[in-house]
N, C-alpha and C positions, 0 to 999 in steps of 0.2 A: 401320258404324258409329264413330263416334269416339268420345275420351276422355269428352266432357262424356255426349254418349249414353246412354255403359253406366254410367255414375254415376246416371244420371238414372232407369232404367230398373232398376237393383239397389237404388235406395231405395223405387220405385214397388213393386217386387215386394215386396219383405222388409215395406215399410213401415216402415221406420227410418231415420233420419238418419244415417248412419255417420259418424264423421268422418273427411276426406279421407285422415290418415296411416292409417288403418286399412283404408280403400277402396281405399288403393294397394297395400297390402301384400296385400288378397286377390287380386286384380288379377296381379299378378307372382306369388303362388304360384299360382294357374291358369294361367298364359302358359306358367311350366316344366311343370307338369305335362301340360299339351295339348305344348310343344316337345319330352319327352322319351319320349311315346307314340306321337306320329307321325313320320315321316321327311321333313317335307315340302322340296322341293329347295330354296325359299326360304329355310332353316335353312344353307346352305350358301354360300361364298364363299371365292374365288382371290384370294393375294397371291403377290407373287415377291418373291426374295431373293437370295443368294448365300452359297457355300460361304468360308471361310477354309483357306488352303495349307495342311497339314499341322495342322489344328483340326478334331476328329470329332464337335462339338459343333455344332447348331444353336439357334437361339433359336424358341421359340414364340410369335405374335401376343399380346396380351396379352388377346383374346375367344378364345379359343381351346377348345375340348370336346372335340374328338375328329377325330382326322384321317381322312379320306374317298381324299383318295391324294398321293403327293409325286412328284414328278418332278425329274431333274437335264437339264440341258439342254446337250451338249457346245459344244464352238467349230461345228460343222458346222450346228448349228440341231436336232439329232436328241435326239427324248424320249428317256428313259431311266426309264421308270417304276422306284420305288423298292418291294421288298417286304417288308411290314410283319410285324417277326419281336421277337423277343424279346430283352431287354439282354444276358440268357444267353450268347444264340445269337453275338453280334456279335463279345463277348467273348473267347468260346471261337476264333471262327473266323479272329478278328483281333486276336490279342495281341500284335503287334509295333506301337510304333507307326511302323515303317519300312512296315508293310501299306496302301500307299497305293496309291492308284488312283480312277479314277470311281467314284463310290459305286451297290451295288446292292441294302443294303438299308436301312432305319431302325427306330427303335425308339423311343419314349416314353421317356427318362431320369430326367423327376421336374425339381422346381425347381433354379433356377442358384443358383451362389453366388459374391457379390460378394468382389473383390480387394481388397486394402489392408490395413491393417495391423487392421480389425477386420471380418474377412468375417460377411455376413450371407447369411440364405439367402433369395432373391426369392421371390414369390408366382407367379412365372412358370413356365412347365414351359420343357424344351428336349429335344432329338432327341438322340440319338447317331446315327452313319452309320456305314455298315461298306462298303469299307475307306474309311480316310480319305481326305478327297479330297486328289488330288495338284495342284489347281488351282482357280480362284476359277469354280467352275460357276455357271449359273443355275440356282435351284431355284424351281417351281411348286406351290404346297402348297395344296389342296382340302380347305377344313375346315369341320367344323359348329362353329356358334355360336349366341350367343341375338339374336336381332333387336334391335332399342331396341324397349321396353317400350312401348305406346297410351298410356302415361300420360304427359299433357302437359307443356310447359314444365319440364321438371326442370332444376334447377339444376346448370350442367354446368363455368361457370367464371368468374371474377371477373377484374374489371382491375385496375388500380393501386392499391393500397390508402392510403389515409389512415390512419397508425398510431394517432392521438391519442397521449395522456400519463397519464400515473398509474397503468397499468396493473402486476400486479405479476408478474414474470418466471416463466413456466415453460412447458409444453408442457399443454392442453386438451383433452381427447378427447370427441368427440360434442358440441361446444356446438351449442345450439339457436342460428339466425341468424336474425335480424330483421331486417321494413321490406321493402317489394316487393309484388306483388299473391298470390304465393304462401305456403305454408305447407308445414313439414316437412323444411326442408335443416337439415342440420348438418355440422360440419367440424372440423377440428382444427387448432387454434389457438395457435401461439408466440409469446409475450410476450416482448421482448431490449431490454434500455436503456427499462424504462414505457413501448414501445411495440408496437402487433401489426406482428410481423416476417412472419408468413406464413400464410395459410388455405387449408387443404385440403379442399378437399369430400369429405364420408365420406356423406353422406344427400341424394339428390338432390334429395327433396320434389315439387314440385308446382304447376304454375298460374304459374311466373315466367314474365317477359319482359326481355329484354334491355334496359337502360339502367334497370333498377329499382336501388337503391340497399339497402345491405344492413349491416346491423352486428351487434350482440351485447351482450346486456345485462352491465355492469360486474359482477354479482354469479356469472356465470360463468365469470369470466376472472379470476380473484384477487379479487375483491369491491370494487377499488378502479378510476379510472381513467374516461375519456370521450374523444371524439373519432374512435373508431374507424369508418370507413366504407370502404365497395367497392364499384363497381359492376359490373350481373351484365353480363359479355362474352360469355357464350353460355350456349341451353338447349337442349336436348334433346327432340325432337320438338315443335316450337313450334306443331302444328298437332292434335296428339293423335289419328291416324292410325296404322296399322298393316296389314301384310297379312294378319294375320289377321280385324282387325276389316273390313278391305274384303270380304273374301274368304269369310271364314265366321264371321260374330260370333255366330250361336248356341251354337256350341261353347264359344266366349270368355264370351257373357253367362252359358251354363250353370253351367261352371266358377269363375265370380266368386260366383254364388248360392251354390255349394256349399261355398266357402270360407268365405263372410259368413254364412250360415244355420248352419256349423257355429260359427263364434266367437259368434254369438247363443245357441244352446242352443236351437235351433229346434227345433217342435212335429216327432215321429217322421213325421210323414205326409208332411207337406210335405218334409223333409229326403229323402225316398224320391222324392216325385216328380221334384224339383230331380235327383239325383241319377241319375234313370233318366233324365230328359231331358239330362241331360250327358252317360250313356252312350249314348244315340240318335244325338245331334252327333256325338260321337266317332269313332263306327262310319262314318258318313259321310264325317268326315274322311280317316279312315283309307283307306276306299277311293279319295279321292283321292289325298292324300301315298301311300301303299304299295303302290297296285294302278296308277289309273290314267296315274300323272307316270312311273312306272318300268316299263320295257319290259324291261330284261336289265341286269344286270351284269356288271361285268370282276369285281370284286373279291367273295371271300366273306365270311360274316358280314352281308349284308342281308337285312332280315324283305320276305318278298315275298307279299302278299295274292292269296291263290287266286283262280282265275275262276270267279265263279257258273256250278253246276252247268247242265247243258242237260237240256232235256224232251226226247230223241230217240222221242218220241210214245210213251212208255213211260206207262202210266197208274202 
């Protein structure tokens, strides 16, 4: 099932032409609910990086949700899998900055803080290692993340800005972007010297294509000015497909229907029907993700689906 097929199906089931902006919200909510219920292997990815000598902190990837495993690779190429501990354990076990060696433990530390005259807390999380690395070791992190949504043509990047003239200086948040083949994209726009200086995407929207020309109404960025434009440089998921849509479209369809019908304040019996269908599809998905695709696990804390009881000839 593709994005367009999903939108058509939800529209037909509900007999309601839902605006794309709302439809995209329903789809994202359904995806997040499914991804947080079933531990599909497709929700994990690997990244590699390096520790810094005498620096016990390590940045998380920007799309990080939760750690699956972390390993430090020594000079011989051997993997040292770190044990996940609490921050207090690492602080207590290695209180001195001189406690340096190849790390054995890690903990999720929290957001990092930028340096400089005006330090700020960033959105990205970080790890704390113990003991503090005594060398620039390679690190392999296996972690959970949200895959790209099935939503087609999400605005991801723009090219060279034509700033225009006559705009009011300032920073404007969640400005609706106009133009192109899609809808729903918003951005933080900074105007300096009467021209648009920077555009940072805050809402991806949908159905955009590379080469679209984007702009914004003058009323959204100060009330005066004209001439601002920027081409679409990249989009997310130009095809509108996803692993979930390709392999388990039933759970995605009924999950989206539950979200949509809740928003529409639909009839109770139809809501119960859609919710029941969703739970049936989810049970099958859990059998795949939490049972058939996992035979054993080195680490603790993972949900395992128990095998079906066997009939040993006892009535």
